[in-house]
C-alpha positions in Angstrom: 21.8 23.1 -38.1 20.6 20.8 -35.1 23.5 20.0 -33.0 24.5 16.2 -31.6 24.1 14.5 -29.0 27.1 12.0 -28.9 29.1 12.7 -26.1 32.9 11.8 -26.3 34.6 9.3 -23.7 38.1 7.9 -23.2 38.5 4.1 -23.3 39.8 2.5 -20.6 43.2 0.2 -21.6 40.4 -3.1 -21.4 37.6 -1.1 -23.7 40.7 -0.8 -26.2 42.5 -4.0 -26.2 38.6 -5.4 -26.5 38.5 -3.2 -29.8 42.2 -4.6 -31.5 41.7 -7.6 -30.8 45.1 -8.1 -28.1 46.5 -11.2 -26.4 48.4 -11.2 -24.6 52.4 -12.0 -26.3 53.9 -15.9 -25.9 57.4 -16.6 -26.2 57.7 -20.4 -27.2 58.2 -21.9 -24.2 60.0 -26.2 -23.9 57.1 -26.6 -22.5 53.5 -25.5 -21.1 49.5 -26.9 -20.3 47.0 -26.4 -22.5 44.4 -25.3 -20.4 41.7 -27.1 -22.4 42.2 -29.8 -21.7 45.4 -29.9 -19.8 48.1 -31.8 -21.4 51.6 -31.1 -21.7 52.9 -29.9 -25.6 56.7 -28.7 -26.4 57.9 -26.0 -28.3 54.6 -23.8 -28.1 53.8 -20.6 -27.1 53.0 -20.3 -23.7 54.6 -19.7 -20.5 57.3 -22.4 -18.8 55.1 -24.4 -16.8 52.8 -23.0 -17.3 49.1 -23.2 -19.8 49.6 -22.2 -23.9 48.0 -19.3 -25.1 
């Protein structure tokens, strides 16, 4: 039988997150700003007085 040339490498944390589709965990906050529109939103997931997720 012929041996395969497939090399295995350890994935980085960034590569694992891309595979899993992981996003940062965001709590429901009183107010945050939509990064796309710049509008302030209330009671949505995001970082208090920062960007919404």
